[in-house]
N, C-alpha and C positions, 0 to 999 in steps of 0.2 A: 702334529696331533699326538697327544700323549696317550698312554695306555688306558687311563681311566675314561677318557672321552670316547675311545674306541669301544670300550665295554658298554657304554650307554647306547651308542648307535647300533651296535649289533655286530655279530661276527658272521661272515659268509662261509658256509660249509656246503661244498658241492653244489653251488648255485643257489642255495637257500639262505635266507637271512634269519638268524635266530636272535631275538632280543635278549639282552643281558641286563638284568635289573641290578641297579647299584645297591650295595649293602647299606649305604647311608639312607637311601630312599626307603628301604624296607624297615630299618630301625625307626625312621621318622614316622611312617604310617602306623607302626605298632604303638609308638608312644602316644600318637594322637588318639587312637582307639581306646587305649588304657586311661586316657585323661578324661573321657566322657563320664558324667555322673550316671550311675545305675538307678533304675526305678526300684524303690523298696516295696515290700509287701504291704506296708502300712499305707503308702500312697495309692496303690491299686485298690485296696479295700475302701479307702475314702472316696475314690471316684465311683466305684460301684454303688456305694451307699447314696451318693448324691444323685446318681441315675435312677435308683429305686424311689427316692423321694420325689423326683420330678414326674414319675409315671403315675402317681396317685391323684385323687380329687381333693379339692379344697372344700371346706364346709359350705361356702357360698355356692359353689357349683352343685353340690349335693342338694341344697335347699331349693335351688332353681329347678333342678330335675324333678324333685318331689312336687313342686307347685304345678309344673306342666302336666305331670301325670294325674294330679288331682283334678285339674281343669278338664282333661280328656275324659275322665271317668264321669264327672258331673254332666258333661254334654252328651256322651255316647250312651250311657245306661238308659236314660228315658227314651231316647230314639230307638234303641234296640228293643225295649219292652213294647213300645207302640207297634213296631214292625212285627213282633211275634204275635201280638193280639190280632192285628189285621190279617195275618196269615192264618191264624186259627179260625177267624170268621169265614174267610174264603174257603178254607179246606172243609169246614163243616157244611157250608152251603153246597159245595160240589159233591159232598157225600149224599146229601138229600137228592140232588139232581141225578146222581148215579142210581139211587134206589128207585126213582121214578122211571128211569130208562130201563132198568132191569125188569121191573114189573111189566112194563109195556111190551118189551121184546119177548118175554116168556108167554104173555097172553096171546100175542100174534103167532108165535111159533107153534103153540099147542092148541090154538083156537079155543081158548077158554077164558076164564076170568081171573084176574089178579087184583090184589089190593095192597096199597101202602097204608099202614095203620096210622091213625092220628094219635095225639097224646091223650085224648078223652075217649071214654067208652062210647061206642056207636049205638049200642042197644039193639042192634039188628039180630034177627034170628037165623040168617043164612050162615053157612059154614065159615065163610071168610070173616064176617063181622064177629062171630062167636070166637074164632081163633084170636082175633085182635083183642077182644075184650078180656080173654082169659090171661093175657100177659100182665105182669106187674106194670104199674103206671110208669115206673122209671125206665122200663125196657120196651114200651109200646111204640112210641113215636119213631117212625121210619122203618119199622119191621115190615117185611114183604111176605105175603102168603099167596100161593097159587092153588087154584081149584083143580084137583086131579081126581077123577073118578068120584066126584061128589064129596071129596074130602079136602080140607085145607092143608096144604103142604108148605112148610116154611122154607123159603129160599134165601132169606137174608135177615139177620138179627136187627134189632132196633138200634137207632143212632142216638136219639136223645139230643140234648143241647149241651151236655157237659157243664162247663163253667159259664156258658152263655145263657142269655135270657131269650125265651121265645115270646115275642110280642104278639098277642092275639092267639097263641096256641099253634098247634100243628094240625092241619086239616087232613082228614082221611081221603084218599083218592082211589077210585076203583077203575080198572081198565077192562074193556071187553075184548073179544077176539079180533075186532077190527082195529085195535090199538087206540081207540078214542077213550079219553078220560072222563069220568063222571064223579060228581060228589057222592059220598056214601048215602045210599037210600034214594037216589034220584037218577033219572034217565037223561037229564039235560047235560050237555057238555060242560065240563069244569071250566069256570072262568073266574078265578079268584086267586087270592094269595094262599100258597101252600104253607109257608112259614116265613117269619121275619125274625132273623137271628140278630141279637143286639148285645153289646157290652157297654157298661157305663164307664169302663176304664179308659176309653178313648174319647177325646173331645170332639172329633169330627170323623166322618166316614166310619161310623160305628155300627151301621146296620147293613145286613145282607138280606135283601128281600127277594124271595123266590116266588114267582107267579107262574100260573099255568093258564093260558088263554085259548079259547075255542077248542078245548079238550086235547090240544096237542102241542101248543107253542109254549116253550119254557123260557124264562128270562130271569137273570139274577141282577138286581140293582144294588148299587152302593149308595146309601143314604146317610144323612146325619140327623141326629135328634135324640131326645131323651128316651130312655128305656122305660116302658110301662110295666 
C-alpha cells in the first residue's frame, strides 16, 4: 500500500483514526462549486414579478364577483325591508298593549280610574276625558292618564301610529279600580278592537289588530288586507 492510499484511509493516532482528505479531492470539489452558474439579480426580479402577476384577479373574475354581489343585493334588500316593516308593526302593537297594561295596573294599585286616550276627542266632561281632549291630535292616541285626588295625572305619553295607518282609529279605553276595561262614556265591559295598525308597503301580514274582550282579555292578531 503506497503513501497516498494510506492518507485516504486515515492515520491511527493513539488508538483513534483521523481521516485525511486528499488534496486532489479538495481541488475537485472546489472546481465543481465554482463551475455552477450563479443566479443574477435580474432573474430574481423577473421571478418576483411573475409571482406578483399571478396573485391578482383577471377582468373576468372581477366581473363575475360583481354580478354575484348585484344578485345578492337585489334579493336581500327587499326581504330586509319587509322584515323591518313587520318588526315595526309588531313593536307598535306591543307598545299599545303596554299602555293598556300600565293603565290597568295603576288603576288597581291606587283603586282609582285610569284612561288610555283614543285618537279622537271623547267630548266627556270628567277630568280624564278632558285631559285626553286637551292633547294635540298627533299626541293623543295611546296617552295614559290616572285620576289622583280628582285630577288627571299623566303617566305615559301618546304613542300614535308613526308611519303606520290606524284602520278604524284608536279607541279610548277606561279602567276602573277593579281592573275591568270599559269604553269611554260607558259602564259596559269593553269588547271591541282597540286599534288595527296597518302598512300598505307589505303585501301580506300587514295588519296587527289588537282587541280587548270581556273587559280584560287582550289579543294581537296578524292579518292581511288593504289598508283603509
